[in-house]
DRENVEX-875622 format. One record per residue (C-alpha): x negated, y, z. Coordinates in steps of 0.5 Angstrom, whole numbers, padded with zeros to 4 digits, always signed. Layout:
BEGIN
XYZ ...
***
This chain:
BEGIN
+0136+0135-0042 +0137+0133-0035 +0139+0138-0030 +0134+0141-0025 +0136+0143-0019 +0139+0150-0017 +0140+0153-0011 +0143+0159-0011 +0145+0164-0017 +0139+0168-0016 +0132+0166-0015 +0129+0169-0009 +0121+0171-0010 +0117+0166-0013 +0115+0172-0019 +0107+0170-0018 +0109+0163-0019 +0113+0164-0025 +0108+0168-0028 +0103+0163-0027 +0107+0158-0031 +0108+0162-0036 +0101+0164-0037 +0099+0157-0037 +0105+0155-0042 +0102+0160-0047 +0095+0157-0046 +0097+0150-0047 +0102+0151-0053 +0096+0155-0057 +0089+0154-0054 +0089+0147-0050 +0094+0142-0047 +0094+0142-0040 +0098+0141-0033 +0100+0144-0027 +0101+0140-0021 +0107+0144-0017 +0106+0141-0009 +0110+0143-0003 +0114+0141+0003 +0121+0138+0002 +0126+0143+0000 +0121+0148-0001 +0124+0150-0008 +0119+0146-0013 +0125+0144-0018 +0128+0150-0017 +0122+0154-0019 +0121+0149-0025 +0128+0150-0027 +0128+0157-0027 +0122+0157-0031 +0124+0152-0037 +0130+0156-0037 +0126+0161-0041 +0123+0156-0046 +0126+0155-0053 +0132+0150-0053 +0129+0143-0055 +0122+0144-0053 +0123+0142-0046 +0123+0134-0044 +0124+0132-0037 +0124+0126-0033 +0124+0124-0025 +0120+0119-0021 +0125+0115-0017 +0125+0113-0010 +0126+0106-0012 +0119+0106-0016 +0116+0102-0010 +0121+0097-0012 +0118+0095-0019 +0121+0100-0023 +0116+0103-0028 +0115+0109-0032 +0121+0112-0030 +0120+0119-0031 +0116+0117-0038 +0122+0113-0040 +0127+0119-0039 +0122+0123-0043 +0122+0118-0049 +0129+0117-0049 +0131+0125-0049 +0126+0125-0055 +0129+0119-0058 +0136+0123-0057 +0133+0130-0060 +0128+0128-0065 +0130+0121-0068 +0127+0115-0069 +0123+0118-0075 +0119+0121-0069 +0117+0115-0066 +0115+0111-0073 +0111+0117-0075 +0107+0116-0068 +0106+0109-0069 +0105+0107-0076 +0103+0100-0074 +0110+0099-0071 +0115+0102-0066 +0114+0095-0062 +0110+0098-0056 +0115+0104-0055 +0121+0098-0055 +0118+0096-0048 +0120+0102-0045 +0126+0104-0050 +0129+0097-0052 +0134+0100-0057 +0128+0101-0061 +0128+0094-0063 +0124+0088-0061 +0118+0088-0057 +0111+0085-0060 +0107+0079-0057 +0104+0081-0050 +0097+0082-0049 +0093+0086-0044 +0091+0091-0050 +0098+0093-0051 +0098+0097-0045 +0092+0102-0048 +0096+0102-0055 +0103+0104-0051 +0099+0110-0048 +0096+0112-0055 +0102+0112-0058 +0106+0116-0053 +0100+0121-0053 +0101+0121-0061 +0108+0122-0060 +0107+0128-0055 +0102+0131-0060 +0107+0131-0066 +0113+0133-0062 +0109+0139-0060 +0107+0141-0067 +0110+0148-0069 +0111+0151-0062 +0109+0147-0057 +0113+0143-0052 +0113+0142-0044 +0114+0136-0040 +0117+0136-0033 +0115+0130-0029 +0119+0131-0022 +0117+0128-0015 +0111+0125-0017 +0110+0122-0010 +0115+0117-0012 +0111+0115-0018 +0109+0108-0019 +0102+0105-0021 +0104+0105-0029 +0107+0112-0029 +0100+0115-0025 +0096+0111-0030 +0099+0114-0036 +0099+0121-0033 +0092+0120-0032 +0091+0118-0039 +0095+0123-0042 +0092+0129-0038 +0085+0126-0040 +0086+0125-0047 +0091+0131-0049 +0085+0135-0053 +0090+0139-0058 +0094+0145-0056 +0101+0144-0056 +0103+0140-0049 +0104+0143-0042 +0106+0138-0037 +0109+0140-0030 +0109+0135-0025 +0112+0136-0018 +0110+0133-0011 +0112+0133-0004 +0106+0135+0000 +0108+0133+0006 +0110+0126+0004 +0102+0124+0002 +0100+0120+0008 +0093+0118+0009 +0093+0112+0004 +0098+0115-0001 +0096+0113-0008 +0097+0120-0010 +0093+0123-0005 +0087+0120-0008 +0089+0121-0015 +0090+0129-0014 +0083+0131-0013 +0081+0127-0020 +0087+0130-0024 +0085+0137-0021 +0077+0136-0024 +0080+0135-0031 +0080+0142-0035 +0086+0145-0036 +0090+0142-0030 +0092+0148-0025 +0094+0147-0018 +0100+0151-0015 +0102+0150-0008 +0109+0153-0006 +0110+0155+0001 +0116+0157+0005 +0119+0164+0004 +0118+0170+0008 +0123+0173+0013 +0125+0178+0008 +0126+0173+0002 +0130+0168+0007 +0135+0174+0008 +0135+0176+0001 +0137+0168-0001 +0142+0168+0005 +0145+0174+0002 +0146+0172-0005 +0149+0165-0002 +0154+0169+0003 +0155+0175-0002 +0154+0179+0004 +0147+0181+0008 +0146+0178+0015 +0144+0182+0021 +0137+0183+0023 +0138+0179+0029 +0141+0173+0025 +0136+0174+0020 +0130+0173+0025 +0134+0167+0028 +0135+0164+0021 +0128+0165+0019 +0125+0162+0026 +0130+0156+0025 +0129+0154+0018 +0121+0156+0017 +0123+0159+0011 +0125+0153+0007 +0130+0155+0002 +0134+0148+0002 +0135+0149+0009 +0136+0156+0009 +0142+0154+0004 +0145+0149+0008 +0145+0154+0014 +0147+0160+0010 +0153+0156+0007 +0156+0153+0013 +0155+0160+0017 +0160+0163+0012 +0166+0160+0016 +0164+0164+0022 +0165+0171+0024 +0160+0175+0027 +0153+0175+0026 +0150+0170+0031 +0148+0163+0028 +0149+0156+0031 +0143+0153+0028 +0142+0145+0030 +0135+0143+0032 +0134+0138+0027 +0133+0139+0020 +0137+0133+0018 +0143+0136+0022 +0142+0142+0017 +0143+0138+0011 +0149+0135+0014 +0152+0141+0017 +0156+0143+0010 +0159+0136+0010 +0163+0137+0016 +0168+0141+0012 +0169+0136+0007 +0175+0131+0008 +0175+0124+0010 +0176+0121+0002 +0170+0126+0000 +0165+0124+0005 +0167+0116+0004 +0165+0117-0004 +0159+0121-0002 +0157+0115+0002 +0158+0110-0003 +0154+0115-0008 +0148+0115-0004 +0148+0108-0004 +0148+0108-0012 +0144+0113-0013 +0137+0110-0011 +0135+0111-0018 +0137+0119-0018 +0143+0118-0021 +0150+0114-0020 +0154+0112-0026 +0161+0114-0026 +0164+0107-0028 +0159+0104-0022 +0162+0109-0017 +0169+0108-0019 +0168+0100-0018 +0164+0101-0012 +0169+0106-0008 +0175+0102-0009 +0180+0107-0009 +0185+0110-0015 +0182+0114-0020 +0186+0120-0019 +0184+0120-0012 +0176+0119-0014 +0176+0125-0019 +0179+0129-0013 +0174+0128-0008 +0168+0128-0014 +0171+0135-0016 +0170+0137-0008 +0163+0135-0008 +0161+0138-0014 +0165+0145-0013 +0161+0144-0006 +0154+0144-0009 +0153+0137-0006 +0153+0133-0012 +0151+0135-0019 +0155+0132-0026 +0150+0129-0030 +0153+0127-0037 +0155+0120-0035 +0154+0120-0028 +0152+0124-0021 +0146+0126-0018 +0145+0129-0011 +0143+0137-0011 +0137+0134-0007 +0134+0128-0006 +0133+0130+0002 +0141+0130+0002 +0142+0123-0001 +0137+0121+0004 +0140+0124+0010 +0147+0121+0008 +0145+0114+0006 +0141+0114+0013 +0148+0116+0017 +0152+0110+0014 +0153+0104+0019 +0149+0097+0018 +0155+0094+0016 +0158+0098+0011 +0151+0099+0009 +0150+0092+0007 +0157+0091+0004 +0156+0097-0001 +0149+0095-0003 +0151+0088-0004 +0157+0091-0008 +0153+0095-0013 +0148+0089-0014 +0154+0085-0016 +0157+0091-0020 +0150+0091-0024 +0152+0084-0027 +0159+0085-0028 +0158+0092-0032 +0151+0091-0034 +0152+0097-0039 +0153+0102-0034 +0146+0101-0032 +0140+0103-0037 +0136+0096-0039 +0130+0099-0036 +0133+0100-0029 +0137+0094-0029 +0133+0089-0026 +0129+0093-0021 +0136+0097-0018 +0139+0090-0017 +0133+0087-0013 +0133+0093-0009 +0140+0093-0007 +0140+0085-0006 +0134+0087-0001 +0137+0092+0002 +0143+0088+0003 +0139+0082+0006 +0142+0077+0001 +0135+0074+0001 +0137+0069-0005 +0139+0074-0010 +0134+0079-0008 +0128+0073-0009 +0132+0072-0016 +0132+0079-0018 +0125+0081-0016 +0123+0075-0020 +0127+0079-0026 +0124+0085-0024 +0117+0082-0025 +0118+0080-0031 +0121+0086-0034 +0115+0090-0031 +0110+0085-0034 +0114+0086-0041 +0112+0094-0040 +0105+0092-0038 +0106+0095-0031 +0102+0090-0028 +0101+0094-0021 +0109+0093-0021 +0109+0086-0023 +0104+0084-0018 +0109+0088-0013 +0115+0084-0015 +0111+0077-0015 +0109+0078-0008 +0116+0080-0006 +0118+0073-0009 +0112+0070-0005 +0114+0073+0001 +0121+0071+0001 +0120+0064-0002 +0120+0060+0005 +0127+0064+0007 +0130+0061+0001 +0132+0054+0000 +0133+0054-0007 +0127+0059-0009 +0125+0055-0015 +0131+0054-0019 +0132+0062-0018 +0125+0063-0022 +0126+0059-0028 +0124+0052-0025 +0117+0055-0023 +0113+0053-0016 +0110+0057-0011 +0103+0056-0014 +0106+0058-0021 +0109+0064-0019 +0102+0065-0015 +0098+0064-0021 +0102+0069-0025 +0101+0074-0019 +0094+0073-0019 +0094+0074-0027 +0097+0081-0026 +0092+0083-0020 +0087+0082-0025 +0090+0086-0031 +0091+0091-0025 +0084+0091-0024 +0085+0089-0017 +0080+0083-0017 +0080+0082-0009 +0087+0081-0009 +0087+0076-0015 +0082+0072-0011 +0086+0072-0005 +0093+0070-0009 +0089+0065-0013 +0086+0062-0006 +0093+0061-0003 +0096+0058-0009 +0090+0053-0009 +0091+0051-0002 +0099+0050-0003 +0098+0045-0009 +0099+0038-0008 +0093+0033-0009 +0097+0030-0015 +0093+0028-0021 +0098+0029-0026 +0097+0033-0032 +0101+0039-0030 +0098+0040-0023 +0091+0039-0026 +0093+0044-0031 +0095+0049-0026 +0089+0048-0021 +0085+0049-0027 +0089+0056-0029 +0088+0058-0022 +0081+0057-0022 +0080+0060-0029 +0084+0067-0026 +0080+0067-0020 +0073+0066-0024 +0075+0072-0029 +0077+0076-0023 +0070+0074-0019 +0066+0075-0026 +0069+0082-0026 +0067+0084-0019 +0060+0083-0015 +0062+0078-0011 +0060+0072-0015 +0062+0065-0016 +0066+0066-0023 +0062+0061-0027 +0063+0056-0022 +0070+0057-0022 +0071+0057-0029 +0066+0051-0030 +0070+0047-0024 +0077+0049-0028 +0073+0046-0035 +0072+0039-0031 +0080+0039-0029 +0084+0042-0035 +0087+0036-0039 +0084+0037-0046 +0091+0036-0049 +0095+0041-0044 +0096+0048-0047 +0090+0053-0044 +0084+0049-0045 +0082+0052-0052 +0083+0059-0048 +0079+0056-0042 +0073+0054-0047 +0073+0061-0050 +0073+0065-0043 +0067+0060-0041 +0063+0061-0047 +0064+0069-0047 +0062+0069-0039 +0056+0064-0039 +0053+0068-0045 +0053+0075-0041 +0052+0072-0034 +0045+0075-0031 +0040+0070-0030 +0035+0072-0024 +0029+0068-0022 +0032+0066-0016 +0038+0062-0018 +0044+0063-0015 +0050+0058-0015 +0053+0061-0021 +0046+0060-0025 +0045+0053-0022 +0052+0051-0025 +0050+0054-0031 +0044+0050-0031 +0049+0044-0030 +0053+0046-0035 +0048+0046-0040 +0045+0039-0038 +0052+0036-0039 +0052+0039-0046 +0056+0045-0045 +0052+0051-0047 +0055+0058-0049 +0054+0055-0056 +0057+0048-0055 +0063+0051-0051 +0065+0056-0057 +0064+0051-0062 +0069+0046-0058 +0074+0052-0057 +0074+0052-0065 +0074+0045-0066 +0080+0044-0061 +0084+0049-0062 +0092+0047-0064 +0094+0051-0070 +0101+0051-0067 +0099+0055-0061 +0098+0062-0062 +0094+0062-0056 +0089+0057-0058 +0088+0061-0065 +0087+0067-0061 +0082+0063-0057 +0079+0060-0063 +0078+0067-0066 +0075+0070-0060 +0070+0064-0059 +0068+0065-0067 +0066+0072-0064 +0062+0069-0059 +0059+0064-0063 +0057+0069-0068 +0054+0073-0063 +0049+0068-0061 +0047+0066-0068 +0045+0073-0069 +0042+0074-0062 +0037+0068-0065 +0036+0072-0071 +0041+0068-0076 +0045+0073-0079 +0047+0069-0085 +0051+0064-0080 +0053+0069-0075 +0056+0075-0079 +0061+0071-0082 +0063+0068-0076 +0064+0074-0073 +0068+0077-0079 +0072+0071-0079 +0074+0073-0072 +0075+0080-0074 +0080+0078-0080 +0084+0074-0075 +0085+0080-0070 +0087+0084-0076 +0092+0079-0079 +0095+0077-0073 +0096+0084-0070 +0091+0083-0065 +0087+0090-0065 +0083+0088-0058 +0080+0082-0061 +0079+0086-0068 +0075+0091-0064 +0071+0086-0060 +0069+0083-0066 +0067+0090-0069 +0063+0092-0063 +0059+0085-0063 +0058+0085-0070 +0055+0093-0070 +0051+0091-0063 +0047+0085-0066 +0046+0089-0073 +0043+0095-0069 +0039+0090-0065 +0036+0087-0072 +0035+0094-0075 +0041+0094-0079 +0043+0101-0076 +0047+0104-0082 +0051+0097-0083 +0053+0097-0076 +0055+0104-0075 +0059+0103-0082 +0063+0097-0079 +0065+0101-0073 +0067+0107-0076 +0071+0103-0081 +0075+0099-0075 +0076+0106-0071 +0079+0109-0077 +0084+0103-0078 +0086+0103-0071 +0087+0111-0071 +0091+0111-0077 +0095+0105-0073 +0096+0109-0067 +0091+0103-0064 +0085+0107-0062 +0085+0106-0055 +0083+0099-0056 +0076+0101-0058 +0075+0103-0050 +0068+0105-0047 +0064+0099-0050 +0065+0101-0058 +0064+0108-0056 +0057+0106-0053 +0055+0102-0059 +0057+0108-0064 +0053+0113-0059 +0047+0108-0058 +0046+0107-0066 +0046+0114-0067 +0041+0115-0061 +0036+0110-0064 +0037+0113-0071 +0035+0120-0068 +0042+0123-0068 +0041+0126-0061 +0047+0131-0061 +0051+0126-0065 +0050+0121-0059 +0052+0126-0054 +0058+0128-0058 +0061+0121-0058 +0060+0120-0051 +0061+0126-0047 +0069+0126-0049 +0069+0119-0046 +0067+0121-0039 +0072+0127-0039 +0078+0123-0042 +0077+0116-0038 +0078+0115-0031 +0072+0112-0027 +0071+0105-0028 +0066+0099-0028 +0065+0100-0036 +0062+0107-0035 +0055+0104-0034 +0055+0103-0042 +0057+0111-0043 +0053+0114-0038 +0046+0110-0040 +0047+0113-0047 +0048+0120-0044 +0042+0119-0040 +0038+0117-0045 +0040+0122-0050 +0040+0128-0045 +0033+0126-0043 +0030+0125-0050 +0033+0132-0051 +0030+0135-0045 +0036+0136-0041 +0034+0133-0035 +0040+0136-0031 +0045+0132-0035 +0040+0126-0035 +0040+0125-0028 +0047+0126-0027 +0049+0121-0031 +0043+0116-0028 +0045+0118-0021 +0042+0116-0015 +0049+0112-0014 +0048+0109-0020 +0041+0107-0019 +0043+0104-0012 +0048+0099-0017 +0043+0098-0022 +0041+0091-0021 +0047+0089-0018 +0052+0088-0024 +0054+0081-0025 +0053+0082-0033 +0046+0082-0036 +0047+0087-0041 +0050+0092-0036 +0044+0091-0031 +0039+0092-0037 +0043+0098-0040 +0043+0101-0033 +0035+0100-0031 +0034+0103-0038 +0037+0109-0037 +0034+0110-0030 +0027+0109-0033 +0027+0114-0039 +0030+0119-0034 +0025+0118-0029 +0019+0118-0034 +0022+0125-0037 +0022+0128-0030 +0015+0125-0029 +0017+0121-0024 +0012+0115-0026 +0012+0112-0019 +0019+0111-0018 +0019+0108-0025 +0014+0103-0024 +0018+0101-0017 +0024+0100-0021 +0021+0096-0026 +0017+0092-0022 +0023+0090-0018 +0027+0089-0024 +0022+0084-0027 +0021+0081-0020 +0028+0079-0020 +0031+0078-0027 +0029+0073-0032 +0029+0079-0037 +0026+0074-0043 +0033+0070-0043 +0037+0076-0046 +0032+0079-0051 +0036+0084-0054 +0036+0090-0049 +0030+0087-0046 +0025+0089-0052 +0027+0097-0051 +0027+0096-0043 +0020+0092-0044 +0017+0098-0048 +0019+0103-0043 +0016+0099-0038 +0010+0099-0041 +0010+0107-0042 +0011+0107-0035 +0005+0103-0034 +0001+0107-0039 +0002+0113-0035 +0001+0110-0029 -0006+0107-0031 -0008+0114-0035 -0015+0116-0034 -0018+0123-0034 -0025+0126-0036 -0030+0121-0034 -0025+0115-0033 -0022+0117-0027 -0015+0115-0025 -0010+0121-0026 -0006+0118-0021 -0006+0115-0014 -0010+0108-0013 -0003+0105-0010 +0000+0107-0017 -0005+0105-0021 -0005+0098-0018 +0003+0098-0019 +0002+0100-0026 -0003+0094-0027 +0002+0089-0024 +0008+0091-0028 +0004+0091-0034 +0002+0084-0033 +0009+0082-0031 +0012+0086-0038 +0006+0083-0042 +0009+0076-0039 +0016+0077-0041 +0014+0080-0048 +0010+0074-0050 +0015+0069-0048 +0021+0073-0052 +0022+0072-0060 +0022+0078-0064 +0028+0078-0069 +0029+0083-0075 +0025+0090-0076 +0027+0093-0069 +0025+0088-0065 +0018+0087-0068 +0017+0094-0068 +0018+0094-0060 +0013+0088-0060 +0008+0092-0063 +0009+0098-0059 +0009+0094-0052 +0002+0091-0055 -0001+0098-0056 +0002+0101-0049 -0001+0096-0045 -0008+0096-0049 -0008+0103-0048 -0007+0102-0040 -0012+0096-0040 -0019+0099-0039 -0023+0094-0043 -0020+0096-0050 -0024+0101-0053 -0022+0107-0057 -0022+0104-0064 -0018+0098-0061 -0013+0102-0058 -0012+0106-0065 -0011+0100-0069 -0006+0098-0064 -0002+0104-0065 -0003+0104-0073 +0000+0097-0073 +0006+0100-0069 +0007+0106-0073 +0007+0101-0079 +0012+0097-0076 +0017+0103-0074 +0016+0105-0081 +0020+0099-0083 +0026+0101-0079 +0031+0107-0079 +0029+0109-0072 +0026+0116-0073 +0025+0118-0066 +0021+0112-0064 +0017+0113-0070 +0015+0120-0068 +0013+0118-0061 +0009+0112-0064 +0006+0117-0069 +0004+0122-0063 +0001+0116-0059 -0003+0114-0065 -0005+0121-0066 -0008+0122-0059 -0011+0115-0060 -0014+0118-0067 -0017+0124-0063 -0020+0119-0058 -0023+0115-0063 -0026+0121-0068 -0021+0120-0073 -0019+0127-0073 -0016+0128-0080 -0011+0122-0079 -0009+0125-0073 -0008+0131-0076 -0003+0128-0081 +0001+0124-0076 +0002+0130-0071 +0005+0134-0076 +0010+0129-0078 +0011+0127-0071 +0013+0134-0069 +0017+0135-0075 +0021+0129-0074 +0022+0131-0066 +0024+0138-0068 +0029+0135-0073 +0032+0130-0068 +0032+0135-0063 +0027+0132-0058 +0025+0138-0055 +0020+0134-0050 +0017+0130-0056 +0016+0136-0060 +0013+0140-0055 +0008+0134-0053 +0006+0134-0061 +0005+0142-0061 +0001+0141-0055 -0004+0136-0058 -0004+0140-0065 -0006+0146-0061 -0012+0142-0057 -0014+0140-0064 -0014+0147-0067 -0009+0144-0072 -0003+0148-0076 +0004+0144-0076 +0006+0147-0082 +0003+0150-0089 +0000+0156-0088 +0001+0156-0081 -0004+0157-0075 -0005+0152-0069 +0001+0153-0064 +0000+0158-0058 +0000+0156-0051 +0007+0156-0048 +0009+0161-0043 +0003+0166-0045 -0002+0161-0041 -0010+0162-0043 -0014+0156-0045 -0017+0155-0038 -0010+0155-0035 -0007+0150-0040 -0012+0145-0038 -0010+0147-0030 -0003+0146-0032 -0004+0139-0035 -0007+0137-0029 -0002+0140-0025 +0004+0137-0029 +0002+0130-0027 +0001+0132-0019 -0006+0133-0018 -0008+0137-0012 -0012+0144-0012 -0018+0140-0010 -0017+0134-0015 -0016+0140-0021 -0023+0143-0018 -0027+0136-0018 -0024+0135-0025 -0025+0141-0029 -0032+0143-0025 -0029+0149-0021 -0028+0151-0014 -0022+0149-0010 -0021+0157-0009 -0021+0158-0017 -0016+0152-0018 -0011+0155-0013 -0012+0162-0017 -0010+0159-0023 -0004+0155-0020 -0002+0162-0018 -0002+0165-0024 +0001+0159-0028 +0007+0159-0023 +0008+0167-0024 +0008+0166-0032 +0013+0160-0031 +0017+0164-0026 +0018+0158-0022 +0017+0158-0014 +0013+0152-0013 +0009+0146-0016 +0014+0141-0016 +0018+0146-0020 +0012+0148-0024 +0011+0140-0026 +0018+0139-0029 +0017+0145-0033 +0010+0144-0036 +0013+0137-0038 +0019+0140-0041 +0013+0144-0045 +0009+0138-0047 +0004+0139-0042 +0005+0133-0038 
***
């Protein structure tokens, strides 16, 4: 285990902090894994505290890794690499093989000694994270482990991503993570400053802020170091000057040991405090220390490297090192040395004059080439880039930065790859032979790679900027290589724009298609990308430039279907990239056929894509195929087949350690199928852990939508509104992809109606219908038009005597929305049993809202809807249709049919956990005087309401005033007011608005 810091023989104070760490370890090892974030200023004793704590833990259960100050220079995953290497050393290769049944290749990205690295794909990063998670879970079996990550303030982007993933996904007991960071280093734009609040919201994460020592504790620490107590005056002076920071107390107390008396001559600057003990060292030891400060950029300097860099006889070097170790300036660490504290290393390094500084960095850079085995492979490229850059040896700095970028890309650390490539680009004009130093690539080719890294890192705006710069740098040549590169840059810019809300993605991709020579590599990939993006792009009634370009493509024969077919036809079997593109195109093409209702043609295409993903070990492609197949099976009413496809794929990937490729989209598919099957609790069981364990991202719309719909159906309005928040409402119509917009609007509308906010639902429905050509993507449009029609029905509802229940403007808007919804529904096909049932429900709802339809006609429409839903497995939708049919039957005088339907609706709603629907059915049964079960009596009024209060409550639930209630029930306004007061008291609510919400939950709205 790497040595954690030790300052003195006795740890002073810190008992509450040690107790917190011990208690947290007990909970993490036995109840649920968790993390402690230990923060404090530099030198306050974070590492010393953690070292004292882990020393009490059983041997072989503590794994330590440190973030390196070099992390900003492209060295990725540094602390986790150290942890994994320690695990490999202590637990053996078998532990890694058990955590990665699909092969240890992903681990080899960080530990090259494990073997070859597999083909690089973006999804490999998720697999790597998943396998690290499994490795830690397995390592914790039988008692638990503690993982220490030091100096998180120096962490790279990849390290932070992996840490967040682990913290959110370690759901089994056994793993305690302790991460330390310097709080005084977190400036306003520091990435860790933004990350800490997110981490602290995760259950099981506890902050531990370490403060300075008290005056008495400073005295005790000084006494332990000196072997004798200071006088009160000297203690006061020491406390005042060090401000209780243990590192500074140690520096000053140690140097004061040589002075007689109690007075302490304390330097004013803390750097002087750190350097003060070094004044006792001889010139040789100081020289070695300066050399070590240059070599220890990654925390440790190997002995062999130090020997060659120091340039002195070995015996002389060893004498100096003994003095440095004995003086507690350096610590021996297996094969090298590390400074007692990073601040001390910084202080020594900053004291080196410019000339020696450049020479020493240059020497270390050269030594990495001469003695490569002296630096671990994972650190080699980044360290060399750092040294050359510090030495201002720009040609070598550019070349080393390029190889550091290659290494970062191999480890899927896209943020670090981007940083290194941007350094290459920045140095380019200052290095005459830059092209020869980056394997013959041009500036534009490096810029293209940087743009691709930015896309994978989620920095879409930066990807666009880099692609713009690279495009401007290209010559106007029309040779194949230049055209292919221009097309590649346009493709990357198009994908970045498609994932952002800036627009222009389709235009870029289509322009790339015009330019890319078909015989050049990458053409099939471009066709496949464009086929997928055009099939998902939103279509508005007022065309934007992307839609204009889509129309032009279609007129030229490049529809989504045509693009996919061409990608399949032109794929070169000798190119792995083309085969992958063809498989992806088959999934897109199969989805288009299934969307058109052609199951026989579409399903085999998607299954072929899935098979290729499985045989080529491309789990992301396999998962995409499974997700798409399940999605379209659900749309066609084949829910059980869809969920079987997903469960089989998920189980296979979990067994291989690849479950992370199933991301939010496939979990949403599973949950959505269960929602439509009426398994509301199961739908929530799937999505709620995803929201807890995944960082916020643009794909949360998928999960939030299902959660909002399931919670609203259960009557859990608080959860529904959190998922369908006001912020989400603002973004609902802004998404670049049709399915995301449809799901977001669907969640908002169902939550609005559950809350009784009919006006808000109608307003959003009207805006969506006005702006978007929903009929162009009928899969999600059918349930969307169905819920819009329900908003119309409620908005246009009438009371006794045909008097509208709602305000005049609401009724007018309801009729307008109804006309728009009817137009969309009439222009869409309905494939499969589910879409046919939606069509029947839409017709019934709109007939009910139309004052011209009589009770018999309305009943007939609802009976048809019930029959249509009976052909599907969607029991909750069937129950809702039966309840509406029962209501229509009462109005038409068919009480016996209504009684049977309301009983069945109530039973199904209760079985599904749909409380509002069950309450509404119970309310109708109560009004009809119908018992809901054999031998039972009609349900009693909820909350102890009388019959008259129940009548008043129904009107109160839809927002009627006292005067309106009085007019409809032929009572005085004063009497109505008294009834309302009684209702509020019985419900235990403070006002009419809260009463309305509660009454709707009880089925009276």
